[in-house]
C-alpha positions in Angstrom: -50.8 83.8 -65.0 -50.3 82.9 -61.3 -51.2 79.1 -60.9 -51.6 77.0 -57.8 -51.6 73.3 -58.3 -53.2 71.4 -55.4 -52.6 67.6 -55.7 -52.9 64.4 -53.6 -49.4 63.3 -55.0 -46.4 64.4 -57.2 -42.9 63.2 -57.9 -40.6 66.3 -58.3 -37.5 66.2 -60.3 -34.6 65.2 -58.2 -36.7 63.7 -55.3 -36.1 60.0 -55.0 -39.1 57.9 -54.0 -39.6 54.2 -53.7 -43.0 54.2 -55.4 -43.9 56.5 -58.4 -47.2 56.4 -60.3 -47.8 57.9 -63.8 -50.1 60.3 -62.1 -47.5 61.6 -59.8 -45.0 62.0 -62.6 -47.5 63.6 -64.9 -48.5 66.3 -62.4 -44.9 67.2 -62.0 -44.6 67.5 -65.8 -47.7 69.8 -66.0 -46.2 72.1 -63.4 -42.8 72.1 -65.3 -44.6 72.6 -68.7 -46.7 75.7 -67.5 -43.5 77.2 -65.7 -41.6 76.8 -69.1 -44.5 78.5 -70.8 -43.9 81.5 -68.6 -46.7 81.1 -65.9 -45.9 81.5 -62.2 -46.5 78.2 -60.8 -47.0 76.9 -57.2 -47.5 73.4 -56.1 -48.6 71.7 -52.9 -49.0 68.0 -52.5 -50.8 66.3 -49.6 -48.6 63.3 -49.9 -45.4 65.3 -49.1 -45.8 66.2 -45.5 -42.1 67.3 -45.2 -41.0 70.9 -44.8 -37.7 70.2 -46.0 -38.9 69.5 -49.6 -39.5 73.2 -50.1 -37.7 73.9 -53.3 -37.5 75.4 -56.9 -38.4 72.5 -59.3 -37.7 73.2 -62.9 -39.2 76.7 -62.6 -42.1 76.0 -60.3 -42.3 76.5 -56.5 -42.9 73.3 -54.4 -44.6 74.7 -51.2 -43.7 73.4 -47.7 -46.2 71.1 -46.0 -46.1 69.4 -42.6 -48.5 67.9 -40.1 -47.7 70.9 -37.7 -48.8 73.4 -40.4 -52.0 71.5 -41.1 -52.9 71.7 -37.4 -51.9 75.3 -37.0 -54.1 76.5 -39.7 -57.0 74.2 -39.0 -60.5 75.5 -38.2 -62.8 74.6 -35.3 -65.8 73.7 -37.6 -63.4 71.5 -39.7 -62.5 69.6 -36.6 -66.1 69.1 -35.8 -66.8 67.7 -39.3 -63.6 65.5 -39.1 -64.8 63.9 -35.7 -68.3 63.6 -37.2 -67.0 61.7 -40.2 -64.7 59.5 -38.1 -67.4 58.5 -35.7 -70.2 57.8 -38.3 -68.4 56.1 -41.1 -68.8 52.6 -39.8 -68.7 51.0 -43.2 -65.1 52.1 -43.6 -62.0 50.7 -42.0 -60.3 52.7 -39.3 -57.5 53.8 -41.6 -60.0 55.1 -44.3 -61.8 57.0 -41.5 -58.6 58.5 -40.4 -57.9 59.7 -44.0 -61.2 61.3 -44.3 -60.8 63.1 -41.0 -57.3 64.4 -41.9 -58.7 65.7 -45.2 -61.4 67.7 -43.3 -59.0 69.1 -41.1 -56.5 70.2 -43.7 -59.0 72.6 -45.4 -57.9 75.5 -43.3 -54.2 75.0 -44.4 -55.3 75.0 -48.1 -57.1 78.3 -47.4 -53.9 79.6 -46.0 -52.0 78.5 -49.1 -54.5 80.2 -51.4 -54.5 83.4 -49.4 -50.6 83.4 -49.4 -50.1 82.7 -53.1 -53.0 84.7 -54.3 -53.4 82.7 -57.5 -55.5 83.6 -60.5 -56.7 80.0 -60.7 -56.3 76.9 -58.7 -55.8 73.6 -60.5 -57.1 70.6 -58.6 -55.5 67.4 -59.8 -57.8 64.2 -59.7 -61.1 63.7 -58.2 -61.2 61.7 -54.9 -62.1 62.4 -51.3 -58.5 63.8 -50.9 -59.2 66.8 -53.1 -62.4 68.0 -51.1 -60.3 70.4 -49.0 -58.8 71.8 -52.1 -62.1 72.6 -53.6 -63.8 73.7 -50.5 -60.7 76.1 -49.7 -61.1 77.6 -53.2 -64.7 78.2 -52.7 -64.1 79.8 -49.3 -61.4 82.1 -50.7 -63.5 83.0 -53.8 -60.8 81.8 -56.3 -61.8 80.0 -59.5 -60.5 76.4 -59.8 -60.4 73.7 -62.5 -60.4 70.0 -61.9 -58.1 67.6 -63.9 -59.1 64.0 -64.3 -56.3 61.6 -65.2 -58.5 58.5 -65.5 -61.8 57.0 -64.4 -61.7 54.4 -61.6 -65.4 54.2 -60.5 -66.3 52.0 -63.3 -63.5 49.6 -62.3 -63.8 49.9 -58.6 -67.1 51.5 -57.6 -66.1 52.0 -54.0 -66.3 54.9 -51.4 -63.2 56.6 -52.8 -63.6 56.3 -56.5 -67.3 56.8 -56.7 -66.7 60.6 -56.4 -66.3 60.8 -60.2 -70.0 59.8 -60.7 -71.3 61.9 -57.9 -69.4 65.0 -56.8 -67.8 65.6 -60.1 -71.2 65.5 -61.8 -72.6 68.1 -59.6 -69.5 70.3 -60.2 -69.8 69.9 -63.9 -73.4 71.0 -63.8 -72.6 74.1 -61.9 -69.9 75.2 -64.4 -66.7 73.9 -63.2 -64.0 73.5 -65.9 -62.9 69.9 -65.9 -60.2 68.4 -68.1 -59.7 64.8 -69.2 -56.6 63.3 -70.5 -58.5 61.5 -73.3 -61.7 61.8 -75.2 -62.6 58.3 -74.2 -62.5 59.2 -70.6 -64.6 62.3 -71.1 -67.1 60.4 -73.2 -67.6 57.7 -70.7 -68.5 60.2 -67.9 -70.5 62.3 -70.2 -72.6 59.3 -71.1 -73.0 58.6 -67.2 -74.0 62.2 -66.7 -76.6 62.0 -69.5 -74.9 64.8 -71.7 -71.6 66.2 -72.8 -71.1 69.8 -71.4 -69.0 72.5 -73.0 -66.9 72.7 -69.7 -65.7 69.1 -70.1 -62.4 69.5 -72.2 -59.7 67.1 -73.4 -56.1 67.9 -72.7 -53.8 65.1 -73.8 -50.7 64.2 -71.8 -47.3 65.1 -73.3 -44.0 63.4 -73.5 -41.6 64.2 -70.7 -38.5 65.8 -71.8 -35.3 63.7 -71.8 -32.4 65.7 -70.2 -29.9 62.9 -70.4 -30.0 60.7 -73.5 -30.2 57.1 -72.4 -27.3 54.9 -73.6 -27.5 51.3 -74.1 -28.7 49.9 -70.6 -31.4 48.0 -72.2 -31.4 44.8 -74.2 -31.7 45.4 -77.9 -34.9 43.9 -79.6 -36.8 43.4 -76.3 -40.6 43.8 -75.7 -41.2 46.4 -73.0 -44.2 46.7 -70.7 -43.8 49.6 -68.4 -46.1 50.3 -65.4 -46.3 49.2 -61.9 -47.1 45.4 -61.9 -50.7 45.1 -60.9 -54.0 43.5 -61.9 -55.2 46.8 -63.5 -52.1 47.0 -65.8 -52.7 43.4 -66.7 -49.1 42.2 -67.1 -50.5 38.8 -66.3 -52.0 38.7 -69.8 -49.0 40.3 -71.4 -46.9 37.3 -69.9 -49.4 34.8 -71.0 -49.5 36.2 -74.6 -45.7 36.2 -74.7 -45.6 32.6 -73.8 -47.7 31.8 -76.9 -45.2 33.5 -79.2 -43.2 31.1 -81.5 -40.0 29.9 -79.6 -37.7 31.5 -82.2 -39.4 34.8 -81.8 -39.0 34.6 -77.9 -35.3 33.8 -78.5 -34.7 37.1 -80.2 -37.1 39.2 -78.1 -37.0 39.1 -74.3 -39.9 40.5 -72.3 -39.0 43.3 -70.0 -41.6 44.2 -67.3 -40.8 47.6 -65.7 -42.3 48.7 -62.5 -42.8 48.1 -58.7 -44.2 44.6 -58.1 -47.7 45.1 -56.4 -48.7 41.3 -57.1 -46.4 39.7 -54.3 -44.3 37.8 -56.9 -47.2 36.1 -58.7 -45.8 37.2 -62.1 -42.3 35.9 -61.4 -43.8 32.5 -60.3 -45.9 32.4 -63.4 -42.8 33.0 -65.6 -41.0 30.2 -63.8 -43.9 27.8 -64.2 -44.1 28.6 -68.0 -40.2 28.0 -68.3 -39.5 31.6 -69.2 -37.3 32.6 -66.5 -34.4 33.4 -68.7 -36.6 35.3 -71.2 -38.6 37.5 -68.9 -36.8 40.4 -67.1 -38.3 42.1 -64.0 -36.5 45.4 -63.5 -38.3 46.7 -60.5 -38.7 50.5 -60.1 -36.6 52.6 -62.5 -35.9 56.2 -63.0 -37.2 57.9 -66.1 -33.9 57.8 -67.9 -33.4 54.1 -67.0 -36.9 53.4 -68.4 -35.9 55.3 -71.7 -32.7 53.2 -71.9 -35.0 50.1 -72.3 -37.4 51.9 -74.6 -34.6 53.1 -76.9 -33.4 49.5 -77.4 -36.9 48.0 -77.7 -38.6 46.4 -80.6 -42.0 46.9 -79.3 -44.1 48.5 -76.4 -47.0 46.5 -75.1 -49.8 47.9 -73.0 -52.6 45.5 -72.0 -54.3 47.4 -69.1 -57.8 46.5 -68.2 -58.5 50.1 -67.8 -56.3 52.8 -69.0 -57.1 56.6 -69.1 -54.2 57.6 -71.5 -51.3 55.1 -72.1 -48.1 57.1 -71.5 -45.8 54.2 -72.1 -47.0 54.0 -75.7 -46.1 57.5 -76.5 -42.9 57.1 -74.6 -41.9 54.3 -77.0 -43.0 56.6 -80.0 -40.4 59.2 -79.1 -37.6 56.5 -79.8 -39.4 55.3 -83.0 -40.7 52.2 -81.2 -44.1 50.9 -82.3 -46.8 49.9 -79.8 -49.5 47.4 -79.3 -52.6 47.8 -77.1 -56.3 46.8 -76.8 -58.4 49.3 -79.0 -60.9 49.9 -76.2 -58.6 52.0 -74.0 -59.9 55.5 -73.4 -57.1 57.2 -75.4 -56.9 54.9 -78.4 -58.6 57.4 -80.8 -56.4 60.2 -79.4 -53.0 58.4 -79.7 -53.7 55.9 -82.5 -51.9 56.0 -85.8 -51.6 53.1 -88.5 -47.8 54.1 -88.7 -47.2 53.7 -85.0 -49.8 51.6 -83.1 -51.4 48.2 -83.7 -54.9 48.1 -82.0 -56.3 44.7 -80.8 -60.2 44.3 -80.8 -60.4 41.1 -78.8 -59.3 40.8 -75.2 -58.0 37.2 -75.3 -54.5 35.9 -74.8 -54.4 34.5 -78.4 -55.5 37.8 -79.9 -52.8 39.8 -78.0 -50.2 37.1 -79.0 -51.2 37.4 -82.5 -51.0 41.3 -82.4 -47.5 41.1 -80.8 -46.4 38.6 -83.5 -47.6 40.9 -86.3 -46.0 44.0 -84.8 -42.7 42.1 -84.5 -42.8 40.8 -88.1 -43.8 44.2 -89.6 -41.2 46.5 -91.1 -42.1 49.8 -89.4 -41.1 53.3 -90.6 -39.1 54.8 -87.6 -39.3 58.2 -89.1 -43.1 58.1 -89.4 -43.3 57.0 -85.7 -41.1 59.9 -84.6 -43.3 62.3 -86.6 -46.3 60.9 -84.8 -44.6 61.5 -81.4 -44.5 65.3 -82.2 -48.2 65.5 -81.5 -47.6 65.0 -77.8 -45.4 68.0 -77.0 -45.1 69.8 -73.6 -45.8 73.2 -75.3 -49.1 72.0 -76.8 -50.1 70.4 -73.4 -49.2 73.7 -71.5 -51.1 75.9 -74.0 -54.2 73.7 -73.8 -54.2 74.0 -69.9 -53.6 77.7 -70.1 -56.5 78.0 -72.4 -58.8 76.3 -70.0 -57.5 78.4 -67.1 -58.3 81.5 -69.0 -61.8 80.5 -69.3 -62.3 79.4 -65.6 -64.9 81.1 -63.5 -66.1 80.4 -60.1 -68.9 77.7 -60.4 -72.5 78.6 -59.3 -72.1 77.2 -56.0 -71.1 78.4 -52.5 -68.8 76.9 -49.9 -71.8 76.0 -47.8 -73.5 74.1 -50.7 -70.4 72.3 -51.4 -70.1 71.3 -47.7 -73.6 69.9 -47.9 -72.7 67.9 -51.0 -69.6 66.6 -49.2 -71.4 65.7 -46.1 -74.1 63.9 -48.0 -71.5 62.0 -50.0 -69.3 61.0 -46.9 -71.9 60.2 -44.5 -74.1 58.2 -47.0 -71.1 56.5 -48.5 -72.4 54.0 -51.1 -76.0 55.2 -50.7 -75.1 58.8 -51.9 -77.8 59.8 -54.5 -77.8 62.8 -56.8 
């Protein structure tokens, strides 16, 4: 099967970037897994406006993309829509209006990609205004497309960008678009919002990324690892607060390692200093995947305290090395990834409850082999086959390009007042 993946962002193998997200890494992994399965995979990412990045990446073809190519293939009616958006979206900041206009102009380029590649199916990654040109181009070219949702943000930040999940996506689902979710909790939350669970709302779990180079001893043995860019949503603030409540003897033997880009302007470092934990809390900054795994391999525990989490990749990354995890039991993927042999769930979202869970997990004798067996559930091959099964069932939804354009105009021009 020939598959064209259109995505707002991706982190290809071998391309060094200053800021990665779980989403950008997972899109790359999906492309690699489908290629390894034998599919012919092409990828275009709107974040990579650089023609020099054209390359073969682990079996898939990363397509060139530049501002010049976007302008060269743009259409006059898309320019008119872009100008209209930019002039009428007074609620949004100038930067946001620019982005919306750029998305509209890029529709013609995405049509060019689709006609050049001639895919059997287009895989649209995520749902936000950035993917409007992907969907509109697919409809204009008459090529079936799927939408993959990696999390739900409109319940956490109901703003112009995230509210697409409860509006445009709802209309797409109603008209027969195949939509995948990385967890049953994510799917069920939107199904409740939509009023029903449709047959075309499918769960495809994320998989463990392959490890090409075995990590060797760069981490600190027995540490507690929290992996994810430091942010309010990932909630490392509460992880640090709970760690400070652990018995002093336990902290002496288990340092806390916070892995990820600091998006909190040093607030966590200042908190650690105020708590007298400077020597016991390690801030690594951005690490490569092998470097993250070096810490995971040596860890005694992986902690995920996110306020809102679509999947929880760091937990299953710990499972691959036989390391147990602790998380709150209300994350979307808890039922999908939970096992009494590998994960301790915490029902109460308090510092004391999290600290107690961490203490229980560190005091327990875990069966490493049982954790490793649980990790085999999250194989690349299983994920690729699940996506392929969705692609085989994909048909064009019962909407036209003109109808989708009307939906898009309604959403963009009415902003928060968009009503379906």
